[in-house]
C-alpha positions as CSV (number, residue, x, y, z in Angstrom):
1,M,109.2,-50.3,111.9
2,T,109.5,-50.5,115.7
3,A,111.2,-47.1,115.9
4,K,108.4,-45.5,113.9
5,K,105.8,-47.1,116.1
6,G,107.5,-45.8,119.3
7,K,107.8,-42.3,117.8
8,W,104.2,-42.3,116.9
9,R,103.3,-43.4,120.5
10,M,105.3,-40.6,122.0
11,N,103.6,-38.0,119.9
12,F,100.2,-39.4,120.9
13,E,101.1,-39.1,124.6
14,K,102.2,-35.5,124.2
15,K,99.0,-34.6,122.4
16,R,96.9,-36.2,125.1
17,F,98.8,-34.3,127.9
18,L,98.3,-31.0,126.1
19,R,94.6,-31.7,125.8
20,W,94.3,-32.3,129.6
21,L,96.3,-29.2,130.3
22,L,94.1,-27.1,128.1
23,C,91.0,-28.4,130.0
24,V,92.5,-27.5,133.4
25,V,93.3,-24.0,132.2
26,M,89.8,-23.5,130.9
27,I,88.3,-24.7,134.1
28,F,90.4,-22.3,136.2
29,S,89.6,-19.5,133.9
30,L,85.9,-20.0,134.7
31,L,86.4,-19.8,138.4
32,P,85.9,-16.4,140.2
33,Q,89.2,-14.7,140.7
34,T,90.2,-13.0,143.9
35,D,93.1,-10.6,144.1
36,I,95.1,-11.2,147.3
37,S,97.6,-8.6,148.2
38,A,100.2,-9.2,150.9
39,T,102.1,-6.7,152.9
40,T,105.1,-7.6,154.9
41,G,105.8,-5.7,158.1
42,D,103.9,-3.2,160.2
43,V,101.7,-0.4,158.9
44,N,102.0,2.7,161.2
45,L,99.4,5.3,160.5
46,S,99.9,7.3,163.7
47,K,102.0,10.1,162.2
48,V,101.2,10.0,158.5
49,T,100.1,13.2,156.8
50,S,99.2,11.8,153.3
51,D,97.7,8.8,151.6
52,M,99.5,5.5,152.0
53,G,99.3,2.1,150.4
54,N,97.9,0.7,147.1
55,L,94.8,-1.6,147.1
56,D,96.0,-3.5,144.0
57,T,99.5,-4.2,145.2
58,D,99.4,-3.7,149.0
59,G,95.8,-4.7,149.7
60,Y,95.2,-1.6,151.8
61,H,94.9,2.1,151.2
62,W,95.0,4.9,153.7
63,D,92.9,8.0,152.8
64,N,94.5,10.7,155.0
65,A,91.8,13.3,154.3
66,A,88.9,11.0,155.1
67,R,90.9,9.3,157.9
68,T,89.8,6.0,156.5
69,L,91.8,2.7,156.1
70,T,90.4,0.4,153.3
71,L,91.3,-3.2,153.2
72,N,90.6,-5.3,150.1
73,N,91.4,-9.0,150.5
74,A,94.6,-7.9,152.2
75,I,97.0,-9.9,154.3
76,V,99.1,-7.9,156.7
77,D,101.6,-9.9,158.7
78,G,102.5,-7.0,161.0
79,T,100.7,-4.6,163.3
80,I,98.5,-1.7,162.0
81,T,98.8,1.3,164.3
82,L,96.0,3.7,164.0
83,P,96.4,7.5,164.7
84,D,95.2,9.0,167.9
85,R,93.0,12.0,168.7
86,E,90.8,11.2,165.8
87,S,87.8,9.2,164.7
88,V,89.1,6.5,162.3
89,K,87.2,4.2,160.0
90,V,88.4,0.8,158.9
91,V,86.5,-0.5,155.9
92,T,86.8,-4.1,154.8
93,N,85.6,-4.9,151.3
94,G,86.9,-8.4,151.2
95,D,88.0,-10.9,153.7
96,S,91.2,-9.6,155.1
97,T,93.6,-10.7,157.8
98,V,95.8,-8.5,160.1
99,Q,98.2,-9.8,162.6
100,S,97.2,-7.1,165.2
101,I,95.8,-3.6,165.6
102,S,97.0,-1.1,168.2
103,F,96.2,2.5,169.1
104,A,98.5,5.4,169.9
105,D,98.7,6.0,173.6
106,E,98.6,9.7,173.7
107,Y,95.0,10.4,173.2
108,A,91.7,8.6,173.0
109,A,90.6,7.4,169.6
110,N,87.2,6.4,168.1
111,V,87.5,3.5,165.7
112,E,84.5,2.2,163.6
113,F,84.7,-1.1,161.7
114,S,82.5,-1.3,158.6
115,G,82.3,-2.9,155.2
116,N,80.9,-6.1,153.8
117,G,83.9,-8.3,154.3
118,K,85.2,-10.1,157.3
119,L,88.2,-8.7,159.2
120,T,90.3,-11.2,161.2
121,V,92.7,-9.9,163.8
122,Q,94.9,-12.8,164.8
123,Y,96.7,-11.6,168.0
124,G,94.2,-9.2,169.6
125,M,93.4,-5.5,169.7
126,N,94.9,-3.4,172.6
127,S,94.9,0.2,173.7
128,G,96.0,1.9,176.9
129,Q,93.7,4.9,176.4
130,A,90.0,5.3,176.6
131,T,89.4,4.0,173.1
132,N,85.9,3.5,171.7
133,I,85.5,0.7,169.3
134,S,82.3,0.0,167.3
135,V,81.3,-2.6,164.8
136,A,78.8,-1.1,162.3
137,K,75.7,-3.0,161.1
138,G,76.6,-5.5,158.4
139,A,80.3,-5.6,159.4
140,E,82.0,-8.6,160.8
141,V,85.1,-8.6,163.0
142,E,86.8,-11.5,164.6
143,V,89.5,-11.0,167.2
144,S,91.5,-13.9,168.8
145,G,94.7,-14.4,170.7
146,M,94.6,-11.8,173.5
147,G,91.1,-10.7,172.6
148,I,90.1,-7.0,173.0
149,N,91.7,-5.2,175.9
150,I,91.2,-1.5,175.8
151,G,91.0,1.3,178.4
152,T,93.1,3.0,180.9
153,S,94.4,1.4,184.1
154,G,91.7,-1.0,185.4
155,G,90.1,-1.2,182.0
156,V,87.8,1.8,182.6
157,D,86.5,4.5,180.4
158,S,86.7,2.5,177.1
159,T,83.6,1.3,175.3
160,V,82.7,-1.5,172.8
161,T,79.5,-1.1,170.8
162,V,78.3,-3.9,168.6
163,N,75.7,-3.3,165.9
164,G,77.2,-5.9,163.5
165,K,78.9,-9.1,164.5
166,L,81.9,-9.2,166.8
167,T,83.6,-12.5,167.8
168,A,86.3,-12.4,170.4
169,G,88.3,-15.0,172.2
170,G,90.9,-14.9,175.0
171,S,93.3,-17.7,175.6
172,F,94.3,-16.7,179.2
173,S,92.5,-13.4,179.7
174,S,89.1,-11.9,179.1
175,A,87.8,-12.1,175.6
176,V,86.7,-8.5,176.0
177,S,87.9,-6.1,178.7
178,A,86.5,-2.6,178.6
179,G,84.8,0.0,180.7
180,K,81.4,-0.6,179.0
181,V,80.0,-3.0,176.4
182,T,76.7,-2.3,174.5
183,I,75.1,-4.7,172.1
184,G,72.7,-2.9,169.8
185,S,69.4,-4.2,168.5
186,T,71.1,-5.6,165.4
187,G,74.4,-6.6,167.1
188,Y,75.7,-10.0,168.0
189,L,78.6,-10.5,170.4
190,S,80.1,-13.9,170.8
191,V,82.9,-14.6,173.2
192,S,84.9,-17.7,174.1
193,G,88.0,-18.8,175.9
194,Y,89.0,-18.8,179.5
195,R,86.9,-15.8,180.5
196,G,84.2,-13.8,178.7
197,V,83.4,-10.1,178.9
198,K,84.6,-8.1,181.8
199,V,83.4,-4.5,182.2
200,N,84.7,-2.1,184.8
201,G,82.7,1.1,184.4
202,V,83.2,4.6,183.0
203,R,84.0,7.8,184.8
204,N,81.5,10.5,184.6
205,S,82.1,14.2,184.4
206,L,82.5,14.4,188.1
207,G,85.2,11.8,188.0
208,S,83.2,9.2,189.7
209,L,83.0,5.6,188.3
210,D,79.7,5.0,186.8
211,I,78.7,1.3,186.3
212,T,75.1,1.9,185.3
213,N,74.4,0.0,182.0
214,A,78.0,-1.3,182.2
215,F,76.8,-4.3,180.1
216,S,73.6,-4.0,178.2
217,I,71.8,-5.7,175.4
218,E,69.2,-3.8,173.5
219,N,66.0,-5.6,172.6
220,G,66.8,-7.6,169.5
221,G,70.5,-7.9,170.1
222,R,72.2,-11.2,170.9
223,F,75.0,-12.3,173.2
224,S,76.5,-15.8,173.5
225,Y,79.4,-17.3,175.4
226,D,81.4,-20.5,175.8
227,C,83.8,-19.8,178.7
228,V,85.4,-21.5,181.7
229,D,85.0,-19.0,184.5
230,Y,82.2,-16.7,183.4
231,G,80.5,-15.4,180.3
232,V,79.9,-11.8,181.5
233,M,81.0,-10.0,184.6
234,V,80.4,-6.4,185.9
235,F,83.1,-5.7,188.4
236,V,81.7,-3.3,190.9
237,G,84.4,-3.4,193.5
238,Y,83.4,-1.2,196.5
239,Y,79.9,0.1,196.3
240,F,79.3,3.2,198.4
241,D,76.0,4.7,199.4
242,G,75.3,8.4,199.6
243,S,77.0,8.7,203.0
244,G,80.2,7.1,201.7
245,N,79.6,3.7,203.3
246,I,80.3,0.5,201.5
247,V,77.1,-1.4,201.2
248,S,75.8,-4.6,199.6
249,L,74.1,-4.4,196.2
250,T,70.5,-5.1,195.9
251,D,68.9,-7.1,193.0
252,E,67.4,-3.9,191.7
253,Q,70.7,-2.1,191.7
254,A,72.4,-5.1,190.0
255,A,69.8,-5.2,187.3
256,K,70.8,-1.6,186.4
257,M,74.4,-2.6,185.9
258,L,73.9,-5.8,184.0
259,V,70.9,-5.0,181.8
260,I,69.4,-7.9,180.0
261,P,66.0,-7.5,178.4
262,D,63.0,-9.6,179.4
263,R,62.7,-13.0,177.9
264,Y,66.5,-13.2,177.2
265,I,67.7,-15.2,180.2
266,P,66.4,-18.8,180.2
267,D,64.3,-19.8,183.2
268,E,67.1,-21.9,184.7
269,Y,69.5,-19.0,184.7
270,A,69.4,-15.7,186.7
271,T,71.5,-12.6,187.5
272,K,73.6,-13.2,190.6
273,I,75.5,-10.9,192.9
274,V,78.9,-12.3,194.0
275,A,80.8,-10.7,196.9
276,A,84.2,-11.2,198.5
277,D,86.1,-9.8,201.5
278,N,89.2,-8.0,200.4
279,G,91.1,-6.9,203.5
280,G,88.0,-6.2,205.5
281,M,86.3,-4.4,202.6
282,L,83.5,-5.8,200.6
283,Q,84.1,-6.2,196.9
284,Q,81.2,-7.2,194.6
285,A,80.5,-8.3,191.1
286,V,77.4,-9.1,189.0
287,T,77.2,-12.1,186.7
288,I,74.8,-14.6,185.1
289,A,74.8,-18.2,186.3
290,L,72.6,-21.1,186.8
291,K,70.0,-20.6,189.6
292,D,71.1,-23.7,191.4
293,A,74.8,-23.1,191.1
294,S,76.4,-23.1,194.5
295,D,80.1,-22.6,193.7
296,V,79.9,-19.1,192.2
297,K,82.5,-16.9,193.9
298,L,84.6,-13.7,193.4
299,E,88.3,-14.1,193.7
300,A,91.1,-11.7,192.7
301,E,88.6,-9.5,191.0
302,Q,87.5,-12.5,188.8
303,V,84.2,-14.5,189.0
304,Q,84.6,-18.2,189.1
305,G,81.9,-21.0,188.7
306,A,79.7,-19.0,186.4
307,G,81.1,-20.4,183.1
308,G,79.5,-22.7,180.6
309,Q,77.6,-22.2,177.3
310,L,74.7,-19.8,177.1
311,D,73.0,-17.9,174.3
312,L,71.1,-14.8,175.3
313,Y,68.6,-13.5,172.8
314,Y,65.1,-12.4,172.8
315,R,62.9,-15.4,173.6
316,E,59.4,-14.8,172.5
317,P,56.9,-15.7,175.2
318,L,56.2,-19.4,175.4
319,Y,52.7,-20.5,176.1
320,E,51.8,-23.8,177.5
321,L,49.8,-26.3,175.5
322,T,48.3,-29.2,177.4
323,V,46.9,-32.1,175.4
324,V,44.8,-34.6,177.3
325,N,44.4,-38.1,175.6
326,G,46.7,-37.0,172.8
327,T,50.2,-35.8,171.7
328,G,51.5,-32.3,171.2
329,S,51.9,-30.9,174.7
330,G,54.6,-28.3,175.2
331,N,55.5,-24.6,175.3
332,Y,55.1,-22.7,172.1
333,K,55.6,-19.2,170.8
334,E,52.7,-17.1,169.7
335,N,51.7,-17.7,166.1
336,T,53.5,-21.1,166.0
337,E,51.6,-23.7,164.1
338,V,51.0,-26.6,166.4
339,T,49.6,-30.1,165.5
340,I,47.9,-32.2,168.1
341,T,46.9,-35.9,167.6
342,A,44.4,-37.9,169.6
343,N,45.5,-41.2,171.2
344,E,44.1,-44.5,170.0
345,A,40.6,-44.8,171.4
346,P,40.0,-47.3,174.2
347,S,38.4,-50.6,173.4
348,G,34.8,-50.3,172.4
349,Q,35.1,-46.5,171.8
350,Q,35.9,-44.2,169.0
351,F,37.2,-40.6,168.7
352,K,34.4,-38.1,168.8
353,S,35.9,-34.5,168.9
354,W,38.3,-32.1,170.6
355,S,37.3,-29.9,173.4
356,G,39.1,-26.7,174.2
357,L,39.7,-25.5,170.6
358,D,37.0,-22.9,170.6
359,G,38.3,-19.6,169.3
360,L,41.5,-21.0,167.9
361,A,42.6,-20.4,164.3
362,L,42.5,-23.8,162.8
363,V,45.0,-24.3,159.9
364,E,44.2,-27.9,159.0
365,G,41.4,-30.2,160.2
366,T,38.4,-29.5,162.3
367,A,37.4,-30.1,165.9
368,T,36.2,-33.6,164.8
369,S,39.5,-34.6,163.2
370,E,41.8,-36.9,165.1
371,S,44.7,-34.7,164.1
372,V,44.3,-31.0,163.9
373,T,46.7,-28.1,163.3
374,F,46.1,-24.6,164.7
375,T,48.0,-21.3,165.4
376,M,49.1,-20.9,169.0
377,P,47.6,-17.9,170.6
378,A,49.2,-15.6,173.2
379,N,47.8,-17.7,176.0
380,A,47.8,-21.2,177.4
381,V,45.7,-23.8,175.7
382,S,44.3,-27.0,177.1
383,A,42.8,-29.5,174.5
384,S,41.2,-32.8,175.3
385,A,40.4,-35.7,173.0
386,V,36.8,-36.9,173.7
387,Y,35.8,-40.4,172.9
388,E,32.4,-42.0,172.6
389,D,31.1,-45.6,172.6
390,I,31.1,-47.1,169.2
391,P,27.5,-47.3,167.9
392,H,26.5,-51.0,167.8
393,V,26.1,-52.4,164.3
394,H,23.9,-55.5,164.4
395,N,25.2,-58.6,162.6
396,F,22.2,-60.9,162.5
397,S,23.0,-64.6,162.2
398,N,21.8,-66.5,159.2
399,E,20.7,-69.3,161.4
400,W,17.3,-69.3,163.1
401,T,16.8,-69.3,166.8
402,T,13.5,-71.0,167.8
403,D,11.2,-71.9,170.7
404,E,7.9,-73.8,170.7
405,S,5.9,-70.9,169.1
406,S,8.3,-68.6,167.2
407,H,11.5,-68.2,165.3
408,W,14.0,-65.2,164.9
409,H,17.6,-64.2,164.0
410,V,19.9,-63.2,166.9
411,C,22.7,-60.6,166.6
412,D,26.0,-62.2,167.2
413,A,28.0,-58.9,167.3
414,S,30.0,-58.3,170.5
415,G,28.2,-56.2,173.0
416,C,24.8,-56.5,171.5
417,D,21.8,-55.7,173.8
418,G,19.8,-58.7,172.7
419,T,18.1,-57.2,169.7
420,V,16.6,-59.8,167.4
421,S,15.4,-59.7,163.8
422,G,12.5,-61.3,161.9
423,K,10.7,-62.8,164.8
424,A,7.5,-64.5,163.8
425,V,5.1,-67.3,164.7
426,H,5.8,-70.7,163.2
427,T,4.0,-71.6,159.9
428,E,2.8,-75.1,160.2
429,S,3.4,-77.5,157.2
430,D,1.4,-80.5,156.1
431,W,2.3,-84.0,157.4
432,I,5.8,-85.0,156.2
433,I,6.4,-88.8,156.2
434,D,9.8,-89.6,157.8
435,K,9.4,-93.3,157.7
436,E,6.7,-95.4,156.0
437,A,4.9,-98.0,158.1
438,D,4.8,-101.6,157.1
439,T,3.3,-104.8,158.5
440,E,6.2,-105.3,160.8
441,N,7.3,-101.8,161.7
442,E,5.6,-98.6,162.7
443,G,6.3,-95.4,160.8
444,T,6.8,-91.8,161.7
445,K,5.6,-88.4,160.4
446,H,6.0,-84.8,161.5
447,K,4.9,-81.3,160.9
448,E,7.5,-78.5,160.8
449,C,7.7,-74.7,160.3
450,T,7.9,-74.0,156.6
451,V,10.2,-71.0,157.4
452,C,12.7,-72.2,160.0
453,K,12.2,-76.0,159.8
454,Y,11.4,-76.2,163.5
455,V,9.7,-79.6,164.2
456,M,6.4,-78.7,165.6
457,E,4.8,-82.2,166.0
458,T,5.9,-85.8,165.5
459,V,3.6,-88.8,165.6
460,T,3.8,-92.6,165.0
461,I,2.2,-94.3,162.1
462,P,0.7,-97.7,163.1
463,K,1.7,-100.9,161.5
464,V,-0.1,-101.8,158.3
465,V,-3.0,-104.4,158.9
466,Q,-3.8,-106.5,155.8
467,S,-7.5,-107.0,154.9
468,P,-8.6,-110.7,155.3
469,N,-8.5,-112.8,152.1
470,P,-11.8,-114.6,151.3
471,S,-9.8,-117.8,150.9
472,D,-8.7,-117.4,154.5
473,T,-12.3,-117.6,156.0
474,P,-12.4,-120.5,158.5
475,A,-14.6,-123.5,157.7
476,P,-18.1,-123.6,159.1
477,S,-18.2,-125.0,162.6
478,N,-20.4,-128.0,163.5
479,E,-21.3,-126.3,166.7
480,P,-24.8,-124.8,166.6
481,N,-25.3,-121.2,167.2
482,P,-27.4,-120.8,170.4
483,G,-28.7,-117.5,169.1
484,D,-30.2,-119.2,166.0
485,T,-32.1,-121.9,168.1
486,P,-35.2,-121.0,170.1
487,S,-34.9,-121.6,173.8
488,P,-37.1,-124.3,175.3
489,S,-39.0,-121.7,177.3
490,D,-40.0,-120.0,174.1
491,T,-41.2,-123.1,172.3
492,P,-44.2,-125.2,173.6
493,A,-43.1,-128.7,174.7
494,P,-43.9,-131.2,172.0
495,S,-46.6,-133.8,172.7
496,N,-47.1,-137.2,171.2
497,E,-50.9,-136.8,171.4
498,P,-52.4,-135.1,168.6
499,N,-54.1,-131.9,169.6
500,P,-57.4,-131.4,167.7
501,S,-56.7,-127.8,167.7
502,D,-53.4,-128.4,166.1
503,T,-55.0,-129.7,163.0
504,P,-55.7,-126.8,160.8
505,S,-58.9,-126.6,158.9
506,P,-58.7,-127.0,155.2
507,S,-59.3,-123.3,154.8
508,D,-56.6,-122.5,157.2
509,T,-54.0,-124.6,155.7
510,P,-51.5,-122.5,153.7
511,A,-50.7,-123.4,150.2
512,P,-47.6,-125.5,149.7
513,S,-44.5,-123.5,149.6
514,N,-40.8,-124.2,149.4
515,E,-40.1,-121.7,152.1
516,P,-39.1,-123.3,155.4
517,K,-41.2,-122.9,158.5
518,P,-40.0,-122.0,162.0
519,S,-41.4,-125.3,163.3
520,D,-39.6,-127.3,160.5
521,T,-36.4,-127.6,162.5
522,P,-34.7,-130.8,161.4
523,A,-33.9,-133.5,163.8
524,P,-30.5,-133.5,165.4
525,S,-27.8,-134.8,163.1
526,D,-24.1,-135.1,163.0
527,E,-24.1,-132.9,160.0
528,P,-24.5,-129.1,160.5
529,Q,-27.8,-128.0,159.3
530,V,-29.2,-124.7,158.1
531,S,-32.3,-123.4,159.8
532,G,-34.9,-123.0,157.1
533,T,-32.4,-123.6,154.3
534,P,-31.1,-126.6,152.4
535,T,-28.2,-128.5,154.0
536,P,-24.9,-126.9,153.0
537,S,-21.9,-128.8,151.8
538,T,-19.4,-129.8,154.5
539,E,-16.5,-128.5,152.4
540,P,-16.1,-124.7,152.8
541,Q,-16.3,-123.0,149.4
542,E,-15.7,-119.4,148.5
543,S,-19.3,-119.1,147.4
544,D,-20.6,-120.5,150.7
545,T,-19.9,-117.2,152.5
546,P,-22.8,-114.9,151.9
547,A,-21.8,-111.4,150.8
548,P,-22.8,-108.6,153.2
549,S,-26.1,-107.2,152.2
550,S,-28.4,-104.6,153.4
551,E,-31.4,-106.8,152.3
552,P,-33.6,-108.0,155.2
553,Q,-32.9,-111.6,156.4
554,V,-35.3,-114.4,157.1
555,S,-35.6,-115.1,160.8
556,A,-36.3,-118.7,161.8
557,A,-37.9,-117.7,165.1
558,P,-41.6,-116.6,165.4
559,E,-42.4,-113.1,166.3
560,S,-42.3,-112.4,170.0
561,S,-46.0,-111.3,169.9
562,D,-47.0,-114.8,168.7
563,I,-44.9,-116.7,171.2
564,P,-46.5,-117.2,174.7
565,Q,-44.7,-115.5,177.5
566,S,-43.4,-117.2,180.6
567,G,-46.4,-118.4,182.7
568,E,-49.0,-118.0,180.0
569,T,-50.9,-120.9,178.3
570,P,-50.9,-120.6,174.6
571,T,-54.3,-120.4,173.0
572,A,-55.3,-122.4,170.0
573,E,-55.2,-119.3,167.8
574,A,-51.7,-118.7,169.0
575,L,-50.7,-122.2,168.3
576,D,-52.3,-121.9,164.9
577,D,-50.4,-118.7,164.2
578,T,-47.0,-120.3,165.1
579,T,-47.4,-122.7,162.3
580,T,-47.5,-119.8,159.8
581,P,-44.0,-118.8,158.8
582,E,-43.1,-115.0,158.8
583,V,-41.0,-113.9,155.9
584,T,-38.7,-111.0,156.5
585,A,-35.8,-111.3,154.1
586,T,-33.5,-113.5,152.2
587,P,-32.7,-116.7,154.2
588,Q,-29.5,-116.6,156.2
589,V,-27.3,-119.5,156.6
590,T,-26.9,-120.5,160.2
591,V,-24.5,-123.3,161.3
592,L,-26.1,-125.4,164.1
593,P,-24.1,-126.9,166.9
594,E,-23.0,-130.5,166.8
595,T,-25.2,-131.5,169.8
596,P,-28.5,-129.7,169.3
597,T,-30.8,-129.3,172.3
598,A,-33.9,-128.5,170.3
599,P,-37.1,-130.4,171.2
600,V,-38.2,-133.5,169.2
601,A,-40.6,-132.5,166.5
602,S,-44.0,-134.3,165.9
603,A,-44.5,-136.7,163.0
604,N,-46.4,-134.1,161.0
605,D,-43.5,-131.7,161.6
606,N,-41.0,-134.3,160.5
607,Q,-42.9,-134.9,157.3
608,S,-43.1,-131.2,156.6
609,A,-39.4,-130.8,157.2
610,Q,-38.6,-133.6,154.9
611,S,-40.7,-132.2,152.2
612,D,-39.2,-128.7,152.7
613,T,-35.8,-130.1,152.7
614,A,-36.4,-131.9,149.5
615,T,-37.5,-128.7,147.8
616,A,-35.1,-126.1,149.4
617,P,-32.4,-124.6,147.1
618,K,-28.8,-125.4,147.7
619,T,-26.5,-123.0,149.5
620,G,-24.3,-122.4,146.6
621,D,-27.1,-121.5,144.2
622,N,-26.7,-117.8,144.2
623,S,-27.4,-116.9,140.6
624,P,-29.3,-113.6,140.1
625,I,-32.2,-115.3,138.4
626,A,-32.7,-117.9,141.1
627,G,-32.5,-115.3,143.8
628,M,-35.2,-113.2,142.2
629,I,-37.5,-116.2,141.9
630,V,-37.0,-117.1,145.5
631,L,-37.6,-113.5,146.6
632,F,-40.9,-113.4,144.7
633,A,-42.0,-116.7,146.1
634,V,-41.2,-115.7,149.7
635,S,-43.1,-112.4,149.2
636,G,-46.2,-114.4,148.0
637,V,-46.1,-116.7,150.9
638,C,-45.9,-113.8,153.4
639,L,-48.9,-112.1,151.8
640,I,-51.0,-115.4,151.8
641,G,-50.0,-116.1,155.5
642,G,-51.0,-112.5,156.4
643,F,-54.4,-112.8,154.9
644,S,-55.0,-116.1,156.5
645,G,-54.2,-114.8,159.9
646,L,-56.5,-111.9,159.6
647,K,-59.3,-114.3,158.5
648,K,-58.9,-116.5,161.5
649,K,-59.1,-113.7,163.9
650,A,-62.1,-112.3,162.2
């Protein structure tokens, strides 16, 4: 059983391995396939008279009739020698690598590199004749090792023209050494290494060395370098004038030798003329270096101190943008979209608008937007963010502010100018009791504004004074009231002798009456008496206090007209008249003093008083019926007395 199980497991592992292998094969089958053909040894085409090589097996093919070498993903580990006296084309249709390329030394050759693949030459490209090399548009050639070194003695007469892309590097020599180098409008030349491009000039038809346009870049072309000593150098050597004298170059002359289009060289770089004394003779060269570089020199026909990294290409004009109170300042190309943003507004202010944007093509936002995007024109622009004071928004308090006459709401927002709201005159309320008064404490009350509750007036409420209780009336005093007793000067002195005239005639005697007479004043007594009324009880009673009344009262004194004045002798008629009582109203109770000073009455008067006292009503008899009877009786007596007085006078 164990053996069977192990055999089954082995078969399972084999099947799983086969499945994985099948997957890998399928994946690789889907990948694009590139045929790479390798050729061992050199390929010498200088003397051939027929086609040579197979693209499928060798990776190259020489078409003798078309004088064209085609490389198709080829790897040649030797040197390819091209024929002389002819114009040869090298077409690369796939990325190919060649160890080196050389030219026959007998005659000059013109070689053009083209194709859509990249050709890499590992150890350089050399020629001792005036060879002309060109890289066509769309082609790419990379030369390393010894770089490109072509031309006759001194590196003159040869040319390199770049319309595609050419990359060259030199470990210990110049990356490119030729009589003339031209970068076309579509070309890009990039060099690196110890030294860059060295050009020496080309002889003209007269045999003179012409260094005009020795290194030139057409507008649109590009040149970059990363070198130690220099990036580009035009070696002039001895420069003679028309008279054969060695003279120094001028900037204008140098600009015709090293031709760089406008807006290619950055502002911090410049074309420089470098000179050196060589045995008393002036040698010169033209290069590109930093403006402030002070160690640039010419030594052994090589420029030093002008190295570094630099990329020369057409730099579109940059126009300055200045942003005040915002961000976005800088230098920009024409048609560049630029965004500017206003800074945060100062305290108490807010952004209002931009100034300086008139005439600009706005892409996003407006002149009143804090952030706005526009297209940079072909001129400098200065934009300023403008701020304004924040409009004050009133925030009126819910609380009232008051004075003696008015009320209003104040604005409590910061920076307010004192604006108020709802100002109006106080509206006075009725009295509002704050504290009730009582018999012991005063109270308070006030008036306030019905709108803002401002207290307009506050007063004190007096203590409560209780009305007197009838039971609290003080007892009658035994002291007589001086006002109720006639003064001695007003009453004739009593006489013990009877006066005949005092005795009234029968016709003059009034009828008996219960009403008291003024002369019927009782004799002094310890008990208080009532003038013209019955003697009251000594105990105070509630009914003893007469109620206030508007009824006329009975006066116990005679009328002033009947009483003789001071210094006058009373007549008999006057004396007779004094005996007649004058009724004016209901009798009034009068408390006499304890020690009366009234004169002693005569015997007749005492008898009349006794009889009157016996018939007078009691003080407490105040029933309505009795009062009416007394009133009628008094009225009758007054009428009878009046008629009697008139009769006597008549």
